[in-house]
C-alpha positions in Angstrom: 37.1 -85.0 -142.5 36.1 -83.9 -139.0 34.4 -80.7 -138.1 33.4 -78.9 -135.0 30.4 -80.4 -133.4 28.8 -77.0 -132.6 27.9 -75.3 -135.9 27.5 -71.5 -135.9 24.6 -70.1 -138.0 24.0 -73.5 -139.6 27.7 -73.7 -140.8 30.3 -76.1 -139.7 33.4 -74.4 -138.3 36.5 -75.9 -140.0 39.4 -76.8 -137.7 43.1 -76.6 -138.7 43.5 -80.0 -137.1 41.6 -81.4 -140.1 44.6 -80.8 -142.2 46.8 -82.8 -139.8 44.2 -85.6 -139.8 44.9 -86.0 -143.6 48.5 -86.8 -143.0 49.6 -90.4 -143.5 49.7 -92.1 -140.1 53.4 -93.0 -140.2 56.1 -91.3 -142.4 57.6 -93.6 -145.0 60.9 -95.1 -144.0 63.8 -93.3 -145.7 65.9 -95.3 -148.1 69.4 -96.2 -146.8 71.2 -93.9 -149.2 68.7 -91.0 -148.9 69.6 -87.8 -147.2 68.4 -87.1 -143.7 64.8 -85.6 -143.7 64.0 -86.8 -147.2 61.3 -89.2 -145.9 59.6 -86.5 -143.8 59.6 -84.1 -146.8 58.0 -86.7 -148.9 55.4 -87.2 -146.2 54.6 -83.5 -146.0 54.5 -83.3 -149.8 52.0 -86.2 -150.0 49.8 -84.5 -147.3 49.9 -81.2 -149.2 48.9 -82.9 -152.4 46.1 -84.8 -150.7 44.7 -81.7 -149.0 44.2 -80.1 -152.5 42.3 -83.1 -153.9 38.5 -83.0 -153.9 37.2 -83.3 -150.4 40.5 -82.2 -148.9 40.9 -79.4 -146.3 42.5 -76.8 -148.5 40.3 -77.7 -151.5 37.2 -77.0 -149.5 38.5 -73.8 -148.1 39.3 -72.6 -151.7 35.8 -73.5 -152.7 34.4 -71.4 -149.9 36.5 -68.5 -151.0 35.3 -68.9 -154.6 31.6 -69.1 -153.5 31.9 -66.1 -151.2 31.9 -63.8 -154.3 28.3 -64.7 -155.1 27.0 -65.2 -151.5 25.5 -62.8 -149.0 27.2 -62.0 -145.7 25.2 -64.6 -143.8 26.0 -67.3 -146.3 29.8 -66.7 -146.2 31.9 -69.1 -144.2 32.7 -68.1 -140.6 36.4 -68.1 -141.1 36.2 -65.7 -144.0 34.0 -63.4 -141.9 36.6 -63.4 -139.1 39.5 -62.8 -141.6 37.6 -59.9 -143.2 36.8 -58.3 -139.9 40.3 -58.6 -138.7 41.7 -57.2 -141.9 39.2 -54.3 -141.8 40.0 -53.4 -138.2 43.8 -53.5 -139.0 43.2 -51.2 -142.0 41.2 -48.7 -139.9 44.0 -48.7 -137.2 46.6 -48.1 -139.9 44.6 -45.3 -141.5 44.0 -43.6 -138.2 47.7 -43.8 -137.4 48.7 -42.5 -140.8 46.1 -39.7 -140.5 47.5 -38.7 -137.1 51.0 -38.5 -138.5 49.8 -36.4 -141.5 47.9 -34.0 -139.2 50.9 -33.7 -136.9 53.2 -32.9 -139.8 50.7 -30.4 -141.2 50.4 -28.6 -137.9 54.2 -28.4 -137.5 54.6 -27.1 -141.1 51.9 -24.5 -140.6 53.2 -23.5 -137.2 56.5 -22.7 -138.8 54.9 -19.7 -140.5 54.8 -16.6 -138.3 51.2 -15.7 -137.4 51.7 -12.0 -138.0 53.3 -12.4 -141.4 51.5 -11.6 -144.7 52.5 -7.9 -145.1 50.1 -5.1 -144.2 47.0 -6.8 -145.6 47.4 -5.8 -149.2 45.3 -7.5 -151.9 42.0 -9.3 -151.6 43.3 -12.3 -149.6 45.5 -10.1 -147.4 42.4 -7.9 -146.5 40.7 -11.0 -145.1 43.7 -12.9 -143.8 45.6 -10.1 -142.1 42.9 -9.2 -139.5 42.6 -12.9 -138.5 46.4 -13.1 -138.0 46.3 -9.9 -135.9 43.3 -11.1 -133.8 44.9 -14.5 -133.1 48.2 -12.8 -132.2 46.4 -10.5 -129.7 44.5 -13.4 -128.1 47.6 -15.6 -127.9 49.2 -13.0 -125.7 46.7 -14.0 -122.9 46.9 -17.7 -123.5 49.6 -20.4 -123.1 49.8 -21.1 -126.8 51.8 -19.6 -129.6 50.1 -17.4 -132.2 51.4 -19.6 -135.0 49.7 -22.7 -133.4 46.4 -20.9 -133.3 46.7 -19.8 -136.9 47.7 -23.3 -138.0 44.7 -24.8 -136.2 42.4 -22.2 -137.9 43.8 -23.1 -141.3 43.5 -26.9 -140.7 39.9 -26.5 -139.5 38.9 -24.7 -142.7 40.7 -27.2 -144.9 39.1 -30.2 -143.3 35.7 -28.6 -143.3 36.0 -27.8 -147.0 37.2 -31.2 -148.1 34.9 -33.1 -145.7 31.9 -31.0 -146.7 32.6 -31.6 -150.4 32.5 -35.4 -149.6 29.2 -35.0 -147.9 30.2 -35.4 -144.3 27.7 -33.8 -141.9 30.2 -33.1 -139.1 32.6 -31.5 -141.6 29.8 -29.2 -142.8 29.0 -28.1 -139.3 32.7 -27.4 -138.7 32.7 -25.4 -142.0 29.8 -23.3 -140.8 31.4 -22.6 -137.5 34.7 -21.8 -139.2 33.0 -19.2 -141.4 31.1 -17.6 -138.6 34.2 -17.4 -136.4 36.3 -16.0 -139.2 33.7 -13.2 -139.9 33.7 -12.3 -136.2 37.5 -12.1 -136.0 37.7 -10.0 -139.1 35.0 -7.6 -137.8 36.9 -7.3 -134.5 40.4 -6.8 -135.8 39.9 -4.9 -139.1 40.5 -1.2 -139.3 37.4 0.8 -138.3 37.2 2.6 -141.6 37.2 -0.6 -143.7 35.6 -3.0 -141.2 32.4 -3.4 -143.1 34.1 -3.8 -146.5 36.6 -6.4 -145.1 33.8 -8.4 -143.4 31.6 -8.3 -146.5 34.5 -9.4 -148.7 35.2 -12.3 -146.4 31.5 -13.3 -146.4 31.5 -13.4 -150.2 34.6 -15.5 -150.2 33.1 -17.9 -147.7 29.9 -18.1 -149.7 31.8 -19.0 -152.9 33.8 -21.7 -151.1 30.5 -23.0 -149.6 29.4 -23.9 -153.1 31.9 -26.8 -152.8 31.7 -27.4 -149.1 27.9 -27.6 -149.1 27.5 -29.4 -152.4 24.2 -31.3 -152.6 22.7 -29.7 -149.5 19.1 -28.8 -149.9 16.5 -27.2 -147.7 13.6 -29.0 -149.3 12.1 -31.8 -147.2 12.7 -35.3 -148.7 9.5 -37.2 -149.0 9.7 -40.9 -149.5 6.6 -42.4 -151.1 6.5 -46.1 -150.3 3.6 -48.3 -151.3 1.7 -49.7 -148.4 2.7 -53.1 -147.3 -0.8 -54.1 -146.4 -3.8 -53.4 -148.6 -7.3 -53.1 -147.2 -10.0 -54.8 -149.3 -13.5 -54.0 -147.9 -16.0 -56.9 -148.3 -19.5 -57.5 -147.0 -20.1 -60.9 -145.4 -23.8 -62.0 -144.7 -24.2 -64.8 -142.2 -27.6 -66.6 -142.5 -28.8 -69.5 -140.3 -30.5 -72.3 -142.3 -33.2 -74.5 -140.5 -32.2 -78.0 -139.8 -33.8 -80.7 -142.1 -36.8 -82.6 -140.6 -36.4 -86.3 -140.2 -38.4 -88.6 -142.4 -40.5 -90.1 -139.6 -41.6 -86.7 -138.4 -43.0 -85.6 -141.7 -46.7 -84.4 -141.3 -47.5 -84.1 -145.0 -50.7 -85.2 -146.6 -49.3 -88.6 -147.5 -48.7 -89.5 -143.8 -52.3 -88.8 -142.6 -54.2 -92.1 -142.1 -57.8 -92.5 -140.8 -58.2 -93.9 -137.3 -59.2 -97.5 -137.1 -62.0 -98.5 -134.8 
């Protein structure tokens, strides 16, 4: 079976033409009484069966899929990587499109509720919610946007911040903090003067209770990672001494080599 001559990451890149190379060279001649196309179907059936035998194109691809479960990303076949990346990108695009449709439907549904509804602010929730509705309605009179749209966006921001913060998303937690601070400012501005402090304090308590879920797991203590050193220093003392070179045998001046002079 032929492969691409230029391997990528040490792996041969299979070609779909390898499947065609396994086909018999010439389709078998149809029998005289056979229906038209019978010989070609038998030819394709034989090629399909041969490709699933050991060493065939489809057999090897199935083996690569089976081995991918126990291999790392770098050891997986290149065509499996390409298929996984394409499937992942398609799933992300589908999820973003679905999320856009859900957000659009949620905004339309929330916008259908009048921004100034909710009675006269009776009850605990009404004490907090009614000043926000009044504040947004007053501000929308100077903007080119409907009060219901502003109120719907405020609700959606709080919902996304609460859910995203519970899941541990940092951006959602920042949005939750800004949502709470902005809500307290709107309540302080639009609440009746006699009960302004009480309404703002009640809203702060509600926001603090909801923050138990939105800021779940958040801690102000620094995280210290103690990792063992990769290199260990072992001090050692090395003494370098120079030894004298040995004296040749003929140059020895010992007592045995002293002879009297001959006259």
